[in-house]
N, C-alpha and C positions, 0 to 999 in steps of 0.2 A: 340445521335448520336451512331450509332451502325455500324458495318462492315456488309454489306449486304452477306445472307448465301444463298447456293443453287448452283447446278451445272451450272444454264444458268440464267443470267440477262438481261431482256429485256429493251431497251432504246429506245425512239422515238425522233429522231432529226428531229425538224422543220426547214426547211432551207427557212428564208425568203429572202434571198439576201447578199448583202454587198461585200466588197472587196474580201474575201476568195474564192469565185466561180467566180470573174470576168475575162474576157479576153479582150486581145488586140484587138481591130478591126482598122485598118489603124491609129494606134499610139493613139488611145482612148479606155480606159476602159470601157466595157459595160458589164451589167449582164450576168452572164453563167449559161444556165440551164444545168440539166442533172450531177449534182454533185454526185449521187450515182454511176452513171457509172465511173465517174472520179475516186472517192475512191475505186472503186471495183478492178482498175489496180495497186493499192499501196498495196504490201503485209502487210504495217504495220497497214492498216486499214482494210483487207479483208482476209480471209482463204478459198481460194477458195475451196480446197480439201475437206475441213469440210462442206461448205455450199452445195457443190455437194451432198454429202454423206447424208446431212439433206434435200436435196430438197427444200431450200429456195427459195422465189421468188425474182425477180430482185431488188426490190426495199428494201431489207433486206440482210445486211450483217453480218459479224462473226468477230469478232478480234480475234488475235492468242490467245492463253491462257493467261488470266490475272494473274493468280495466280493458285497452282496446283487443279485440279479439278473444275475450275470455268471459263466460257466464258461470253464474254459481246456479245449478238447478238442486232442489233441495224437496226431499217428501218428509212429511209430517206422519209420524208414528205416535198415535195416540193411544196410553195405558188404558186398559179396563179393568177395574173402574179407574178414575184420576184419584190420585192421594193428596191428602192434606201432609205437608212435608213433616209436621210436627210428629205425625203418627207413625213416620217411616222407621224402619230399622236396617240392621245389617243384613237381613233377609231380602228385603225390597231392593236395595243396593247391588247385591248379587246378582238378583234378577235383571237390574240393567245392565251389568256388566255381561252376562249371556244373551242379552239382546244385541248388544254391540256385537258379541262375537258371532251370532248368527248372520248378521248383514255385513260382517267386516270386509267380505271381498269385493260387495256390490258399491261401496261407497269409499271415497277418498276422505272423508273427514265426517265427525260426529258433533253434534250439539244435543246437551241435555237440559231440556226446559223443566227447572224445579223449584220449589219454594225455598225462600232464603232462610228459613228457621233452621234447617239442618244442611244446608248446602254444603257447608264447608266438610260437614262429616262425610256426607255423600263422597265430594270430591277425593277426600283422602283416601276413604274405602276402594274407590275405583282405582286410586293411584296405585294400590297394592296389591290387589286381585288380578290386574291385567298384566300378565308378564308378555314379553317380546312384542311392546307396543311400538308401530311404526308409524301410526297415524294420529292425527288430531283430535282429541277429545276436549270439548269445551262445555262446561256448565254455566247457565246463567239463568237470569229470572227478572223480578221487578219488585219494586217496594209498593208501585200503584198499578192496577191493572191497566192493561193497553187499551181498554175501551175508554178509561178517563181522558179528557180533553189534555190535562198535564200529567204526563207519566214518563216514567224511564225506560218501561219496556220496551218502546219501540226501537231506542238507539242501543239498548243491551242486546238485543234478539237480531238486530241488523248487523250490529258489530262482531257478534260470535259467529253468525253465518258467513260473513265474508273472511274472517280470520280461519275459520275451520276449512274453507273451500278454496282459498288462495295461498295459504302456507302450510308447510309441512312442520309443525312443532309435536315431536312424538311424544308428547306428555298429556297428562289429564290435567286441564286448566280451568280457571275459573274467570270470567269476563263481565264486569261490573262498570259502571261511570267511567267508560272510556279506557280501563286498564285491563291488561290480561295478567293473571296469577298463575303461579303454579298452584294447583288445587291443594296441594298438602301443606301449604304454608299460609293460608288465610284463615281468617276467624271472623265473625259477625261482631260488628263494633256498634251499629245503630240500626234501630228499628223504624226511623222515621226520615232520615236522609236518604237523598240517592245515593251516597257514597257509604254503602252499608257494610262493606269488607274493607279490609286491609290487610297487608302482608307485612307483620311487625318486622321480621328477621330477613327479607329478601326483597330486594326491588322487583318491581313487575316486569315479566318477560316482555311486553310491549304496552306500549301508549299509542292511543289512536288519538290523533287530532285532523289536522290539514293533510296530514300523512301518516302513515304506520311508521312508527319507529320501534324496531325489533331489539332488544338487548341480547344480541347474540351470543356473548359470552356466558349468559346464563342459562341458555335453552340446552337441555341434556340429548345426548345422541340417542337414537334407537337403542333399545335395550337388548336387542338380538335379532338374529337373522330367523330364527325360527317359526313356526305357526302361533298366532295369538293363543294363548293359553289362560283361562280364568280359574284362578284358585277358589273354587266355591266351599271346599272346607274350612271357613274361617270359624275361629270360636266366638260363640254368642255370649258366652258366661265371663264378660270382661266389664268393668266399671271404673269410674274416676272418681279420686278422693283430693279435694283441692286442700293444699296445706293453708293453715292461715295463723296467725300470730296467737301463741298459746295453746295451739293443738298440744295434747299429751304427748310426751315423747313416745310411751308404749304404742299407742295409736300409729303415730307417725313413721315408726320403725316396725310396724307389723310384718311379719313374714322375714325379717331379716335379709331379704335377697334383692336390695334395692340397686337399681342399675340408674345410670344417667341417661336423661332423655335430652341433654344438651338444651338447644334452643327450640324443641319441638313445640307446636303449638298443642293444646290438649285434643283436639279434633284430630289432628294426625297422630298422637302417642295412642289414643284407643284404638285408631285403625290398625296402625301398626303391631299394637299388641295382639290385637283380633287376630292378624294374618300371620303373624310370627307362631302363635300358640296354635295355630291351626294347621302349620306344616307337619305332615305326617313324618314318622320315622328319625325325629331329631331328639337328642338328649337334652338336658336341662342346660348344660355349660355352652352347646351350641347355639341353642336358642337365645341363651343372655349375650352369646357373641353377635348374633345378627340385629338383637335390639340395639345394640350401641354404636351399630354400624348404619352409614348414610345407604339406604337402599334405593330411594326413589326421589333423592334430593329434598327429602322431608326435614333434613337437619343439617347443620353445621358442625361435625365434630371437630375437635382439635386438630388442625392440619399438622403435617409433619413437622414445619418450621416453627409451630406454636408450641408443640410438645419440646422441641429443642431448646427454645428459647426459655423455657421453665428449668432446665436442668443447669445447676451450679458448676462453676468452676470449668474445667476440662473434660467433664463429663461427656458433654457432646461429642467433640472430637474423638474421645476415646471410643464412645458407643460406635460413629461412624464407621471409625478404623476396624472396630471388633466385627461390623456387621459386614464390611467389605472384604475384608481378610479371610476369604473363604477357601477353601480347598480348590485344588485345580479340577477337580470333578464337577466343581459348582460354579466354575466361571461364567457359565451362561445364565445363571441365576444373579450373579453379581453385576452382570453388562447389563440384564433387564432393570435391576434396580437402580443402578446409577444415576441415570437420568432425571429419574423423579425426585431422588434425593437429593441432586444439584438444583433442580428447581426449586425445592421447599427451602434448600438453603440460601438462595439467591433472594428468594420472597422474603424470607426472615431476615436479610442482610447479613448473615453469619458467615462472614470471611474465613474464619479458622476452618469451620468444617467444609467449607468449598476448597480450601486449601489441602485439607485431607484427602478429599475425593481426587484432586488432581494428584497427588503425590501417589496415591495407589493405582493411578492409572487410569482415571475416569477422564471420559472426553468431554469438556464443559461446552461443546458446541453439538452435542447430541440431542434430539428431540425425546419428550417424553410421550406418554400414550395418547395426549391431546396435539402433538406435533409442536409443542412449545420448548424452546430451549432457555436454558438459565438466564439468557438476556430478556426475552419475553417477562419471564417471572420477575426479575429486577425492576424492569422498566414500568411494569404494572404495579407493583409495590411503592414505586417511588425511592428505590434504593439507589442513590447516588454513589457511595463509595463502593457498592458491588457493581454497578454499570461501568464504573473506573476499571476496578479489577478484569472485568469480563473483556472489556474492549483492549486492555493491553494483553490479553492473552491471546487475542486475534481472533476472536469469533466473529460470524457474520452479522453486521450492524443491521442489515436488511432482511435477514431471515423471515418466513412466514411461516405461520402455524398452519394446522388445517382447515382454519377458517379465512386464512388469505390475511391474517392480521398480523403486522410487523410491531416490533418492540416500539417504535416511534410513535405508531397510532395508538397503542395501550397508554404510553405516557400522556399523549395529548387527552386522552379520556379521562385520566387521572389527574389532568392537570399539575403535572409534576413538571414545573419549568426548569428546575436545576438539570433533571434527567435528559430533557428534551435538548437542552443546550449542549449537553455532553455527546449525545447522539448525533445531533446535526455536525457538531465538531468531528467527528470522526466519520461523515460522510453519509448518514442516514438521510433518507429523503421519502416524502409521500408520493404513492405511486398512483397512477391512474385511478386504480380500483379503490383507493383511500380516499381519493377527492371525488368520485362519483356522484356522491349525494353531500358534497360539504356546504354547497350554498344553501340548502334547505335547513341544515344543522346550523350555520353562522346565522340564518335568521332567525332560528329559534333561541339560539343564545342571545342574540340581540334583544328580542322581544322580553326576555327575562331578564336583561340587565346584567347578564353575566359575563362581568369583565374578564374575570379569570379564565374561564373558558375560551373567549375570543382571542384571547392573548396567548393562550397555548397554541392555539391553530396557527396564529400568526408566526410566533416562535418557530413553529415546524415549517414553516416555510408556503403556508396556503395562502391563496389571493383572497383576501376580505371581501373584494368587490365582486366575487362570484355569486351569480344571483342563484335564488332560491326557485323552487318549483313554479310559482307564478310570475318569476321575472324580476323580482324587485330585490335588491341588495341587501346586506344587514342594515347599512347605513339608513336606506329609506325606511325600513321596518322600526328602527329605533327612532328616527324622528316622528314616524307615525305614532308611536305608542308614548313619545314623550321621555325617551330615556337619554337625558341630555348628557349624562356621562358617557354614555356608549357613542353618542355622537361626536363628542369631542375627542376621545380616544381614535375613532375611525377616521375622523378628519386630519389628526396630527399625523397618523401614518401616511396620508396621503401628501401631506405637506412635508413629509421627511423628518418629523421631529422624534418619531421612534420612543424605543424605551431601552435603547442600549443592549439590545440582545439579538440573536440571529433573525433574520426573517426573510422573506421572499428576495431580498436583492442579495443576500449572502449565499444564496442556493446555488 
């Protein structure tokens, strides 16, 4: 994930229909055409003076300056006819994917304006049928038409346009009520409240407030360097059967070919099944293998460490040893596997497995495919014993992964105070990059009375007086919202009371 650069970012907004553009006719909501004309009348969606100076066409609008020196220019492509999302099927969603494919080279990001009834299904389908995605695609819509005085459509659409234009998040996402979700992780949970969607098993990729907070650890990297490909040959004849208490056993086990869906939503499961069954030239065993594998971030399969922890006795260490004790001809394979296995063992806190890896010649400082070392994994998982063992082996305490994250910063985010203490004692320190937006983060924690989070930052060596984006410190924010415990804590640090742990004075 990266912040998009350049003075002008172009976004295509595909308007398929939905509540956001509906109008009331004789007391009944009907699909409303001409969304671009409506947005043109709203200053928050269109800078008419700039558009006139640029000579932009009628279907192309420009947002007011999103950041110094950068604007988002967007074109509204309206489907003919507009759809009621409850009537849409996989065929229509594949058409949306093909529309994106046709315009892929001309735009930096894409927004799909869609009805909420089947938006989670649509986002899930597109996440699978789009291969080699390297640009941001965001679904959004509204619970109340944008014409209504009190509505959620304006914030949802504006947020989606800004995120699609300003950030490179190479995923199919869904933006609603100031939260950006992975598209194949959401489900609709409410038909009346503005918070219509939730992501039950994955935190939001981003949260929009006074600023944009991106959860960089969750954003998937671009799937490939090749040309965008649309898998249009998806299987239409699939269905869902929800298990319920008392369901007849013969019905529940029908087919005797059940595979685990782990924590997938029903929307993602349906989309994945359609995609996998539609792939040409695959046998049954290969299709089953794909169904239980995480393909687009849609599921959290048992990680290697979770599988290991479920093994009883010494089977784990024996399995690792057997896996890595390969022939000399397969040394390259062993060397490629060792870093990932070491990271998995570190995250699980399995000292025995890590010792086996070390005895077999595994370098405990090597990076896995994401640039993370076992120390990163142990720090993120709060495994103090594992951190101690790795530090004693001489690993780099300030190593950085591909996203520039250090073990110390991961421990701070996880609020693992024992791990923070170990890393600081070994010489770890927060870098200028780590502290770049720390003031704003500290203010956010103070506003939420998150003492544990503030204590973690202080213990890691951060200056809690660092101002946020508006120049106010965490203490001023805490005083303003009445979080007295936070005020007392911050004042105690200023007066030297402390809490008996490493802080800025010890760095």
